[in-house]
Chimera marker file (.cmm) of the C-alpha trace (Angstrom):
<marker_set name="trace">
<marker id="1" x="102.262" y="132.549" z="121.422" r="1" g="1" b="0" radius="0.5"/>
<marker id="2" x="103.549" y="129.530" z="123.318" r="1" g="1" b="0" radius="0.5"/>
<marker id="3" x="103.348" y="127.307" z="120.239" r="1" g="1" b="0" radius="0.5"/>
<marker id="4" x="105.192" y="129.906" z="118.178" r="1" g="1" b="0" radius="0.5"/>
<marker id="5" x="107.964" y="130.145" z="120.787" r="1" g="1" b="0" radius="0.5"/>
<marker id="6" x="108.277" y="126.354" z="120.927" r="1" g="1" b="0" radius="0.5"/>
<marker id="7" x="108.383" y="126.215" z="117.132" r="1" g="1" b="0" radius="0.5"/>
<marker id="8" x="111.252" y="128.684" z="117.078" r="1" g="1" b="0" radius="0.5"/>
<marker id="9" x="113.112" y="126.656" z="119.715" r="1" g="1" b="0" radius="0.5"/>
<marker id="10" x="112.558" y="123.458" z="117.730" r="1" g="1" b="0" radius="0.5"/>
<marker id="11" x="113.787" y="125.116" z="114.541" r="1" g="1" b="0" radius="0.5"/>
<marker id="12" x="117.340" y="124.670" z="115.854" r="1" g="1" b="0" radius="0.5"/>
<marker id="13" x="116.772" y="120.916" z="116.127" r="1" g="1" b="0" radius="0.5"/>
<marker id="14" x="115.534" y="120.479" z="112.561" r="1" g="1" b="0" radius="0.5"/>
<marker id="15" x="117.496" y="118.366" z="110.159" r="1" g="1" b="0" radius="0.5"/>
<marker id="16" x="119.256" y="120.229" z="107.387" r="1" g="1" b="0" radius="0.5"/>
<marker id="17" x="116.851" y="118.690" z="104.865" r="1" g="1" b="0" radius="0.5"/>
<marker id="18" x="113.851" y="120.112" z="106.733" r="1" g="1" b="0" radius="0.5"/>
<marker id="19" x="115.381" y="123.580" z="106.824" r="1" g="1" b="0" radius="0.5"/>
<marker id="20" x="116.089" y="123.649" z="103.110" r="1" g="1" b="0" radius="0.5"/>
<marker id="21" x="113.100" y="121.854" z="101.612" r="1" g="1" b="0" radius="0.5"/>
<marker id="22" x="109.541" y="122.982" z="102.290" r="1" g="1" b="0" radius="0.5"/>
<marker id="23" x="107.127" y="120.327" z="103.458" r="1" g="1" b="0" radius="0.5"/>
<marker id="24" x="104.653" y="120.919" z="100.680" r="1" g="1" b="0" radius="0.5"/>
<marker id="25" x="105.780" y="122.266" z="97.338" r="1" g="1" b="0" radius="0.5"/>
<marker id="26" x="103.205" y="124.675" z="96.069" r="1" g="1" b="0" radius="0.5"/>
<marker id="27" x="101.024" y="123.507" z="93.199" r="1" g="1" b="0" radius="0.5"/>
<marker id="28" x="100.137" y="127.087" z="92.314" r="1" g="1" b="0" radius="0.5"/>
<marker id="29" x="101.480" y="128.809" z="89.232" r="1" g="1" b="0" radius="0.5"/>
<marker id="30" x="103.833" y="131.752" z="89.694" r="1" g="1" b="0" radius="0.5"/>
<marker id="31" x="101.125" y="134.336" z="88.969" r="1" g="1" b="0" radius="0.5"/>
<marker id="32" x="98.773" y="132.602" z="91.435" r="1" g="1" b="0" radius="0.5"/>
<marker id="33" x="101.426" y="132.697" z="94.153" r="1" g="1" b="0" radius="0.5"/>
<marker id="34" x="101.936" y="136.411" z="93.527" r="1" g="1" b="0" radius="0.5"/>
<marker id="35" x="98.180" y="137.004" z="93.760" r="1" g="1" b="0" radius="0.5"/>
<marker id="36" x="98.030" y="135.091" z="97.062" r="1" g="1" b="0" radius="0.5"/>
<marker id="37" x="100.942" y="137.118" z="98.402" r="1" g="1" b="0" radius="0.5"/>
<marker id="38" x="99.194" y="140.397" z="97.493" r="1" g="1" b="0" radius="0.5"/>
<marker id="39" x="96.000" y="139.249" z="99.216" r="1" g="1" b="0" radius="0.5"/>
<marker id="40" x="97.952" y="138.296" z="102.340" r="1" g="1" b="0" radius="0.5"/>
<marker id="41" x="99.613" y="141.708" z="102.437" r="1" g="1" b="0" radius="0.5"/>
<marker id="42" x="96.278" y="143.565" z="102.302" r="1" g="1" b="0" radius="0.5"/>
<marker id="43" x="94.759" y="144.692" z="105.580" r="1" g="1" b="0" radius="0.5"/>
<marker id="44" x="91.481" y="142.792" z="106.060" r="1" g="1" b="0" radius="0.5"/>
<marker id="45" x="88.205" y="144.614" z="106.721" r="1" g="1" b="0" radius="0.5"/>
<marker id="46" x="86.126" y="141.793" z="108.173" r="1" g="1" b="0" radius="0.5"/>
<marker id="47" x="86.615" y="140.761" z="111.817" r="1" g="1" b="0" radius="0.5"/>
<marker id="48" x="86.946" y="137.084" z="110.916" r="1" g="1" b="0" radius="0.5"/>
<marker id="49" x="89.637" y="137.840" z="108.346" r="1" g="1" b="0" radius="0.5"/>
<marker id="50" x="91.501" y="139.884" z="110.956" r="1" g="1" b="0" radius="0.5"/>
<marker id="51" x="91.311" y="136.995" z="113.417" r="1" g="1" b="0" radius="0.5"/>
<marker id="52" x="92.578" y="134.537" z="110.806" r="1" g="1" b="0" radius="0.5"/>
<marker id="53" x="95.464" y="136.878" z="110.024" r="1" g="1" b="0" radius="0.5"/>
<marker id="54" x="96.591" y="136.508" z="113.642" r="1" g="1" b="0" radius="0.5"/>
<marker id="55" x="97.041" y="132.774" z="113.082" r="1" g="1" b="0" radius="0.5"/>
<marker id="56" x="99.093" y="132.946" z="109.878" r="1" g="1" b="0" radius="0.5"/>
<marker id="57" x="102.184" y="132.248" z="111.981" r="1" g="1" b="0" radius="0.5"/>
<marker id="58" x="100.774" y="128.837" z="112.845" r="1" g="1" b="0" radius="0.5"/>
<marker id="59" x="100.763" y="127.750" z="109.202" r="1" g="1" b="0" radius="0.5"/>
<marker id="60" x="104.153" y="126.041" z="109.527" r="1" g="1" b="0" radius="0.5"/>
<marker id="61" x="102.973" y="124.317" z="112.707" r="1" g="1" b="0" radius="0.5"/>
<marker id="62" x="99.900" y="122.907" z="110.931" r="1" g="1" b="0" radius="0.5"/>
<marker id="63" x="102.018" y="121.792" z="107.987" r="1" g="1" b="0" radius="0.5"/>
<marker id="64" x="104.278" y="119.870" z="110.332" r="1" g="1" b="0" radius="0.5"/>
<marker id="65" x="101.338" y="118.489" z="112.291" r="1" g="1" b="0" radius="0.5"/>
<marker id="66" x="99.587" y="117.300" z="109.137" r="1" g="1" b="0" radius="0.5"/>
<marker id="67" x="102.811" y="115.797" z="107.791" r="1" g="1" b="0" radius="0.5"/>
<marker id="68" x="103.312" y="113.905" z="111.051" r="1" g="1" b="0" radius="0.5"/>
<marker id="69" x="99.719" y="112.615" z="110.932" r="1" g="1" b="0" radius="0.5"/>
<marker id="70" x="100.142" y="111.468" z="107.328" r="1" g="1" b="0" radius="0.5"/>
<marker id="71" x="103.360" y="109.665" z="108.221" r="1" g="1" b="0" radius="0.5"/>
<marker id="72" x="101.649" y="108.061" z="111.204" r="1" g="1" b="0" radius="0.5"/>
<marker id="73" x="98.820" y="106.753" z="108.992" r="1" g="1" b="0" radius="0.5"/>
<marker id="74" x="101.315" y="105.489" z="106.407" r="1" g="1" b="0" radius="0.5"/>
<marker id="75" x="103.244" y="103.649" z="109.118" r="1" g="1" b="0" radius="0.5"/>
<marker id="76" x="100.035" y="102.125" z="110.479" r="1" g="1" b="0" radius="0.5"/>
<marker id="77" x="99.168" y="100.794" z="107.029" r="1" g="1" b="0" radius="0.5"/>
<marker id="78" x="102.676" y="99.479" z="106.534" r="1" g="1" b="0" radius="0.5"/>
<marker id="79" x="102.486" y="97.759" z="109.920" r="1" g="1" b="0" radius="0.5"/>
<marker id="80" x="99.155" y="96.167" z="109.005" r="1" g="1" b="0" radius="0.5"/>
<marker id="81" x="100.601" y="94.935" z="105.704" r="1" g="1" b="0" radius="0.5"/>
<marker id="82" x="103.620" y="93.489" z="107.527" r="1" g="1" b="0" radius="0.5"/>
<marker id="83" x="101.359" y="91.779" z="110.070" r="1" g="1" b="0" radius="0.5"/>
<marker id="84" x="99.408" y="90.129" z="107.254" r="1" g="1" b="0" radius="0.5"/>
<marker id="85" x="102.660" y="89.093" z="105.548" r="1" g="1" b="0" radius="0.5"/>
<marker id="86" x="103.903" y="87.697" z="108.855" r="1" g="1" b="0" radius="0.5"/>
<marker id="87" x="100.714" y="85.627" z="109.251" r="1" g="1" b="0" radius="0.5"/>
<marker id="88" x="101.125" y="84.258" z="105.725" r="1" g="1" b="0" radius="0.5"/>
<marker id="89" x="104.734" y="83.314" z="106.370" r="1" g="1" b="0" radius="0.5"/>
<marker id="90" x="103.843" y="81.632" z="109.664" r="1" g="1" b="0" radius="0.5"/>
<marker id="91" x="101.118" y="79.627" z="107.930" r="1" g="1" b="0" radius="0.5"/>
<marker id="92" x="103.551" y="78.534" z="105.221" r="1" g="1" b="0" radius="0.5"/>
<marker id="93" x="106.118" y="77.581" z="107.845" r="1" g="1" b="0" radius="0.5"/>
<marker id="94" x="103.522" y="75.511" z="109.708" r="1" g="1" b="0" radius="0.5"/>
<marker id="95" x="102.573" y="73.748" z="106.476" r="1" g="1" b="0" radius="0.5"/>
<marker id="96" x="106.234" y="73.057" z="105.734" r="1" g="1" b="0" radius="0.5"/>
<marker id="97" x="106.872" y="71.716" z="109.228" r="1" g="1" b="0" radius="0.5"/>
<marker id="98" x="103.733" y="69.562" z="109.065" r="1" g="1" b="0" radius="0.5"/>
<marker id="99" x="104.915" y="68.170" z="105.734" r="1" g="1" b="0" radius="0.5"/>
<marker id="100" x="108.389" y="67.491" z="107.126" r="1" g="1" b="0" radius="0.5"/>
<marker id="101" x="106.889" y="65.695" z="110.129" r="1" g="1" b="0" radius="0.5"/>
<marker id="102" x="104.775" y="63.424" z="107.926" r="1" g="1" b="0" radius="0.5"/>
<marker id="103" x="107.787" y="62.658" z="105.744" r="1" g="1" b="0" radius="0.5"/>
<marker id="104" x="109.634" y="61.385" z="108.791" r="1" g="1" b="0" radius="0.5"/>
<marker id="105" x="106.749" y="59.062" z="109.639" r="1" g="1" b="0" radius="0.5"/>
<marker id="106" x="106.758" y="57.460" z="106.198" r="1" g="1" b="0" radius="0.5"/>
<marker id="107" x="108.940" y="54.314" z="106.205" r="1" g="1" b="0" radius="0.5"/>
<marker id="108" x="112.123" y="54.551" z="104.225" r="1" g="1" b="0" radius="0.5"/>
<marker id="109" x="111.632" y="51.120" z="102.613" r="1" g="1" b="0" radius="0.5"/>
<marker id="110" x="109.076" y="51.542" z="99.809" r="1" g="1" b="0" radius="0.5"/>
<marker id="111" x="107.925" y="47.922" z="100.132" r="1" g="1" b="0" radius="0.5"/>
<marker id="112" x="107.864" y="47.005" z="103.806" r="1" g="1" b="0" radius="0.5"/>
<marker id="113" x="105.843" y="43.860" z="103.235" r="1" g="1" b="0" radius="0.5"/>
<link id1="1" id2="2" r="1" g="1" b="0" radius="0.2"/>
<link id1="2" id2="3" r="1" g="1" b="0" radius="0.2"/>
<link id1="3" id2="4" r="1" g="1" b="0" radius="0.2"/>
<link id1="4" id2="5" r="1" g="1" b="0" radius="0.2"/>
<link id1="5" id2="6" r="1" g="1" b="0" radius="0.2"/>
<link id1="6" id2="7" r="1" g="1" b="0" radius="0.2"/>
<link id1="7" id2="8" r="1" g="1" b="0" radius="0.2"/>
<link id1="8" id2="9" r="1" g="1" b="0" radius="0.2"/>
<link id1="9" id2="10" r="1" g="1" b="0" radius="0.2"/>
<link id1="10" id2="11" r="1" g="1" b="0" radius="0.2"/>
<link id1="11" id2="12" r="1" g="1" b="0" radius="0.2"/>
<link id1="12" id2="13" r="1" g="1" b="0" radius="0.2"/>
<link id1="13" id2="14" r="1" g="1" b="0" radius="0.2"/>
<link id1="14" id2="15" r="1" g="1" b="0" radius="0.2"/>
<link id1="15" id2="16" r="1" g="1" b="0" radius="0.2"/>
<link id1="16" id2="17" r="1" g="1" b="0" radius="0.2"/>
<link id1="17" id2="18" r="1" g="1" b="0" radius="0.2"/>
<link id1="18" id2="19" r="1" g="1" b="0" radius="0.2"/>
<link id1="19" id2="20" r="1" g="1" b="0" radius="0.2"/>
<link id1="20" id2="21" r="1" g="1" b="0" radius="0.2"/>
<link id1="21" id2="22" r="1" g="1" b="0" radius="0.2"/>
<link id1="22" id2="23" r="1" g="1" b="0" radius="0.2"/>
<link id1="23" id2="24" r="1" g="1" b="0" radius="0.2"/>
<link id1="24" id2="25" r="1" g="1" b="0" radius="0.2"/>
<link id1="25" id2="26" r="1" g="1" b="0" radius="0.2"/>
<link id1="26" id2="27" r="1" g="1" b="0" radius="0.2"/>
<link id1="27" id2="28" r="1" g="1" b="0" radius="0.2"/>
<link id1="28" id2="29" r="1" g="1" b="0" radius="0.2"/>
<link id1="29" id2="30" r="1" g="1" b="0" radius="0.2"/>
<link id1="30" id2="31" r="1" g="1" b="0" radius="0.2"/>
<link id1="31" id2="32" r="1" g="1" b="0" radius="0.2"/>
<link id1="32" id2="33" r="1" g="1" b="0" radius="0.2"/>
<link id1="33" id2="34" r="1" g="1" b="0" radius="0.2"/>
<link id1="34" id2="35" r="1" g="1" b="0" radius="0.2"/>
<link id1="35" id2="36" r="1" g="1" b="0" radius="0.2"/>
<link id1="36" id2="37" r="1" g="1" b="0" radius="0.2"/>
<link id1="37" id2="38" r="1" g="1" b="0" radius="0.2"/>
<link id1="38" id2="39" r="1" g="1" b="0" radius="0.2"/>
<link id1="39" id2="40" r="1" g="1" b="0" radius="0.2"/>
<link id1="40" id2="41" r="1" g="1" b="0" radius="0.2"/>
<link id1="41" id2="42" r="1" g="1" b="0" radius="0.2"/>
<link id1="42" id2="43" r="1" g="1" b="0" radius="0.2"/>
<link id1="43" id2="44" r="1" g="1" b="0" radius="0.2"/>
<link id1="44" id2="45" r="1" g="1" b="0" radius="0.2"/>
<link id1="45" id2="46" r="1" g="1" b="0" radius="0.2"/>
<link id1="46" id2="47" r="1" g="1" b="0" radius="0.2"/>
<link id1="47" id2="48" r="1" g="1" b="0" radius="0.2"/>
<link id1="48" id2="49" r="1" g="1" b="0" radius="0.2"/>
<link id1="49" id2="50" r="1" g="1" b="0" radius="0.2"/>
<link id1="50" id2="51" r="1" g="1" b="0" radius="0.2"/>
<link id1="51" id2="52" r="1" g="1" b="0" radius="0.2"/>
<link id1="52" id2="53" r="1" g="1" b="0" radius="0.2"/>
<link id1="53" id2="54" r="1" g="1" b="0" radius="0.2"/>
<link id1="54" id2="55" r="1" g="1" b="0" radius="0.2"/>
<link id1="55" id2="56" r="1" g="1" b="0" radius="0.2"/>
<link id1="56" id2="57" r="1" g="1" b="0" radius="0.2"/>
<link id1="57" id2="58" r="1" g="1" b="0" radius="0.2"/>
<link id1="58" id2="59" r="1" g="1" b="0" radius="0.2"/>
<link id1="59" id2="60" r="1" g="1" b="0" radius="0.2"/>
<link id1="60" id2="61" r="1" g="1" b="0" radius="0.2"/>
<link id1="61" id2="62" r="1" g="1" b="0" radius="0.2"/>
<link id1="62" id2="63" r="1" g="1" b="0" radius="0.2"/>
<link id1="63" id2="64" r="1" g="1" b="0" radius="0.2"/>
<link id1="64" id2="65" r="1" g="1" b="0" radius="0.2"/>
<link id1="65" id2="66" r="1" g="1" b="0" radius="0.2"/>
<link id1="66" id2="67" r="1" g="1" b="0" radius="0.2"/>
<link id1="67" id2="68" r="1" g="1" b="0" radius="0.2"/>
<link id1="68" id2="69" r="1" g="1" b="0" radius="0.2"/>
<link id1="69" id2="70" r="1" g="1" b="0" radius="0.2"/>
<link id1="70" id2="71" r="1" g="1" b="0" radius="0.2"/>
<link id1="71" id2="72" r="1" g="1" b="0" radius="0.2"/>
<link id1="72" id2="73" r="1" g="1" b="0" radius="0.2"/>
<link id1="73" id2="74" r="1" g="1" b="0" radius="0.2"/>
<link id1="74" id2="75" r="1" g="1" b="0" radius="0.2"/>
<link id1="75" id2="76" r="1" g="1" b="0" radius="0.2"/>
<link id1="76" id2="77" r="1" g="1" b="0" radius="0.2"/>
<link id1="77" id2="78" r="1" g="1" b="0" radius="0.2"/>
<link id1="78" id2="79" r="1" g="1" b="0" radius="0.2"/>
<link id1="79" id2="80" r="1" g="1" b="0" radius="0.2"/>
<link id1="80" id2="81" r="1" g="1" b="0" radius="0.2"/>
<link id1="81" id2="82" r="1" g="1" b="0" radius="0.2"/>
<link id1="82" id2="83" r="1" g="1" b="0" radius="0.2"/>
<link id1="83" id2="84" r="1" g="1" b="0" radius="0.2"/>
<link id1="84" id2="85" r="1" g="1" b="0" radius="0.2"/>
<link id1="85" id2="86" r="1" g="1" b="0" radius="0.2"/>
<link id1="86" id2="87" r="1" g="1" b="0" radius="0.2"/>
<link id1="87" id2="88" r="1" g="1" b="0" radius="0.2"/>
<link id1="88" id2="89" r="1" g="1" b="0" radius="0.2"/>
<link id1="89" id2="90" r="1" g="1" b="0" radius="0.2"/>
<link id1="90" id2="91" r="1" g="1" b="0" radius="0.2"/>
<link id1="91" id2="92" r="1" g="1" b="0" radius="0.2"/>
<link id1="92" id2="93" r="1" g="1" b="0" radius="0.2"/>
<link id1="93" id2="94" r="1" g="1" b="0" radius="0.2"/>
<link id1="94" id2="95" r="1" g="1" b="0" radius="0.2"/>
<link id1="95" id2="96" r="1" g="1" b="0" radius="0.2"/>
<link id1="96" id2="97" r="1" g="1" b="0" radius="0.2"/>
<link id1="97" id2="98" r="1" g="1" b="0" radius="0.2"/>
<link id1="98" id2="99" r="1" g="1" b="0" radius="0.2"/>
<link id1="99" id2="100" r="1" g="1" b="0" radius="0.2"/>
<link id1="100" id2="101" r="1" g="1" b="0" radius="0.2"/>
<link id1="101" id2="102" r="1" g="1" b="0" radius="0.2"/>
<link id1="102" id2="103" r="1" g="1" b="0" radius="0.2"/>
<link id1="103" id2="104" r="1" g="1" b="0" radius="0.2"/>
<link id1="104" id2="105" r="1" g="1" b="0" radius="0.2"/>
<link id1="105" id2="106" r="1" g="1" b="0" radius="0.2"/>
<link id1="106" id2="107" r="1" g="1" b="0" radius="0.2"/>
<link id1="107" id2="108" r="1" g="1" b="0" radius="0.2"/>
<link id1="108" id2="109" r="1" g="1" b="0" radius="0.2"/>
<link id1="109" id2="110" r="1" g="1" b="0" radius="0.2"/>
<link id1="110" id2="111" r="1" g="1" b="0" radius="0.2"/>
<link id1="111" id2="112" r="1" g="1" b="0" radius="0.2"/>
<link id1="112" id2="113" r="1" g="1" b="0" radius="0.2"/>
</marker_set>
């Protein structure tokens, strides 16, 4: 109940894009969506199905949670890729600076003797 209340309070803080677009577009065909809707509207007989029905309201919470986790993993991978790129660039810079330092040590007169 607490999570549902917090979700409703946070709904006001959503961006307009989040309010309009669903997080996951359904990959089901129209007739499959209708079948799912009919099944959800039926009153379940089994105790487990009744318990699961109580948590249907948390579906949006889990969608958001999973989306946040996926974004977190994507950002971690992007950070790792940037760290590797940074290392490569630092190595190239060190090579460049080492080459520039050796060029300064070389005498300007090609035939000093």
